[in-house]
Legacy VTK file of the C-alpha trace (Angstrom):
# vtk DataFile Version 3.0
C-alpha trace
ASCII
DATASET POLYDATA
POINTS 73 float
25.469 -3.406 1.056
28.510 -3.533 3.220
27.853 -2.082 6.637
24.081 -2.359 6.272
22.110 -2.997 9.425
19.332 -4.910 7.701
18.813 -7.566 5.043
15.895 -6.771 2.705
13.938 -9.611 1.121
11.153 -9.545 -1.451
8.617 -12.174 -2.384
5.445 -12.535 -4.406
2.369 -12.251 -2.178
1.073 -15.538 -3.624
4.150 -17.263 -2.152
2.967 -16.571 1.402
0.506 -19.480 1.093
2.864 -21.694 -0.961
5.868 -21.707 1.387
8.270 -20.348 -1.242
11.140 -18.423 0.289
11.520 -14.685 -0.257
14.597 -13.737 -2.276
17.259 -11.431 -0.865
17.342 -8.198 -2.834
19.913 -6.299 -0.766
22.639 -6.651 -3.365
20.496 -4.787 -5.929
19.433 -1.868 -3.696
21.832 1.090 -3.872
22.943 2.091 -0.375
20.934 1.701 2.810
17.574 2.322 1.217
14.235 0.570 1.141
13.660 1.728 -2.442
13.218 -1.167 -4.868
13.762 -0.108 -8.482
11.775 -3.029 -9.876
7.979 -3.282 -9.920
5.723 -6.325 -9.690
4.181 -7.675 -12.857
0.590 -7.188 -13.926
-1.883 -8.845 -11.543
0.737 -9.546 -8.881
1.925 -7.915 -5.669
5.085 -8.186 -3.580
5.753 -8.253 0.115
8.956 -6.865 1.604
10.633 -8.094 4.773
13.717 -6.629 6.432
15.705 -8.671 8.936
18.493 -7.595 11.258
21.896 -7.702 9.604
24.116 -7.399 12.654
24.206 -10.322 15.062
22.186 -12.708 12.913
18.565 -12.986 11.864
15.579 -14.094 13.860
12.886 -16.456 12.690
10.817 -15.496 9.627
7.521 -16.009 11.464
4.720 -18.480 10.918
2.574 -19.062 7.878
-1.193 -19.442 7.942
-0.783 -23.183 8.502
1.322 -22.581 11.627
4.639 -23.740 10.164
7.735 -21.516 10.050
8.196 -19.565 6.820
11.428 -20.243 4.892
13.917 -17.475 4.118
16.234 -17.685 1.123
19.884 -16.887 1.822
LINES 1 74
73 0 1 2 3 4 5 6 7 8 9 10 11 12 13 14 15 16 17 18 19 20 21 22 23 24 25 26 27 28 29 30 31 32 33 34 35 36 37 38 39 40 41 42 43 44 45 46 47 48 49 50 51 52 53 54 55 56 57 58 59 60 61 62 63 64 65 66 67 68 69 70 71 72
């Protein structure tokens, strides 16, 4: 995704409470698109987060326990 202005990440919704980092999926998305060609498995759901690609990324926010969420790089 050379020249992209964002970094898309995807994670399993269940991970939001477990503190598992979202995985970067930008390398698998064709062009500057939010379309994800994969689908979540049966009984699961994903969340998608996009962070700024130019000038660095901000913080990933806080989890329900008040601690900062991790972001996989």
